[in-house]
VEXDO-850865 format. One line per 10 residues: number of its first residue (from 1); their letters; for each residue z, x, y of C-alpha. Coordinates in nm, 2 decimals. Last residue first. Layout:
NUM = A = Z:X:Y; ...
This chain:
133 = IEFHPLDDFS = -2.05:-0.11:0.92; -1.88:0.22:0.99; -1.70:0.50:0.82; -1.56:0.81:0.98; -1.31:1.06:0.82; -1.60:1.30:0.72; -1.75:1.33:1.06; -2.03:1.58:1.00; -2.21:1.71:1.31; -2.49:1.97:1.28
123 = QDTLIIGDGD = -2.67:1.78:1.01; -2.73:1.95:0.68; -2.60:1.65:0.49; -2.29:1.61:0.28; -2.35:1.38:-0.01; -2.23:1.03:-0.09; -2.56:0.85:-0.13; -2.87:0.85:0.08; -2.71:0.69:0.39; -2.88:0.91:0.65
113 = WNGGWRLKIG = -2.55:0.97:0.84; -2.40:1.14:0.54; -2.05:1.28:0.60; -2.00:1.02:0.88; -2.03:0.74:0.62; -2.23:0.42:0.66; -2.12:0.10:0.48; -2.36:-0.18:0.39; -2.15:-0.47:0.24; -2.26:-0.61:-0.09
103 = LDASVADMAG = -1.90:-0.63:-0.21; -1.96:-0.40:-0.51; -2.15:-0.17:-0.28; -1.86:-0.16:-0.03; -1.62:-0.08:-0.31; -1.83:0.20:-0.45; -1.90:0.35:-0.11; -1.53:0.35:-0.01; -1.43:0.51:-0.34; -1.71:0.77:-0.31
93 = ALYCMVPISY = -1.61:0.84:0.05; -1.25:0.90:-0.07; -1.38:1.16:-0.32; -1.59:1.32:-0.04; -1.29:1.33:0.19; -1.06:1.49:-0.07; -1.32:1.75:-0.17; -1.41:1.83:0.20; -1.05:1.88:0.31; -0.90:1.62:0.56
83 = DAKGNVYGFI = -0.56:1.61:0.40; -0.26:1.45:0.58; 0.07:1.53:0.43; 0.32:1.44:0.15; 0.15:1.62:-0.14; -0.19:1.45:-0.06; -0.26:1.18:0.19; -0.63:1.17:0.25; -0.75:1.07:0.59; -0.93:0.76:0.73
73 = DVAKSPILNH = -1.14:0.68:1.04; -1.26:0.32:1.08; -1.56:0.17:1.25; -1.69:-0.17:1.35; -1.39:-0.22:1.57; -1.29:-0.58:1.65; -1.34:-0.55:1.94; -1.60:-0.27:1.98; -1.51:0.08:2.10; -1.48:0.23:1.75
63 = KSKVTVGDIK = -1.85:0.14:1.70; -1.90:0.40:1.98; -2.03:0.30:2.32; -2.30:0.51:2.49; -2.29:0.60:2.86; -1.91:0.57:2.88; -1.78:0.59:2.52; -1.87:0.96:2.51; -2.05:0.96:2.17; -2.10:1.29:1.98
53 = SKGEQYAKLQ = -1.74:1.28:1.87; -1.46:1.52:1.78; -1.58:1.78:2.03; -1.26:1.76:2.24; -1.46:1.61:2.53; -1.60:1.34:2.30; -1.26:1.26:2.16; -1.12:1.23:2.51; -1.41:1.00:2.61; -1.34:0.78:2.31
43 = DEPSRYGCSI = -0.97:0.77:2.41; -1.06:0.65:2.76; -1.31:0.40:2.62; -1.03:0.26:2.40; -1.05:0.32:2.02; -1.03:0.05:1.77; -0.97:0.17:1.41; -0.82:0.51:1.39; -0.61:0.73:1.15; -0.60:0.50:0.86
33 = GFDIKSVELA = -0.43:0.63:0.55; -0.51:0.76:0.20; -0.37:0.80:-0.15; -0.60:0.97:-0.39; -0.66:0.80:-0.73; -0.86:0.54:-0.55; -0.90:0.19:-0.69; -0.64:0.00:-0.49; -0.69:0.21:-0.17; -1.06:0.13:-0.19
23 = RKCIIQLFSD = -0.98:-0.24:-0.21; -0.76:-0.22:0.11; -1.02:-0.01:0.29; -1.32:-0.24:0.20; -1.13:-0.56:0.29; -1.02:-0.42:0.63; -1.37:-0.30:0.70; -1.50:-0.65:0.62; -1.24:-0.80:0.85; -1.36:-0.59:1.15
13 = CTSLKELSSR = -1.10:-0.34:1.26; -0.80:-0.37:1.49; -0.58:-0.47:1.19; -0.66:-0.13:1.03; -0.47:0.05:1.31; -0.16:-0.17:1.26; -0.20:-0.14:0.88; -0.21:0.24:0.90; 0.10:0.25:1.11; 0.29:0.01:0.88
3 = SFM = 0.20:0.23:0.58; -0.08:0.12:0.35; 0.00:0.00:0.00
């Protein structure tokens, strides 16, 4: 079950994202949490300035900037702490992808913007925690 903090962040997301995340948590062998759902324009600009996003939230809106949010960021929770390692994030992407496919909901992962399966691409900007509908 998600923590209170994760549930609060997840509650800002589209209902389909909420369903996907909750079901993925049920089937995943790796625990995970929600680091971001809705993101204010100010927070989006900060993420852009820090190099964590390619979208500034001012000239172009992120799917995080919509209400409800059409994007969610997750993190693995391994040995009592957040884990953003490639193996953990790829595993979680597989769980999210399997659940979304089972539900018939198209899900896009920041580790593979082209959407050709759960593989890391050669793009210059991978956003492994990011999923969007």
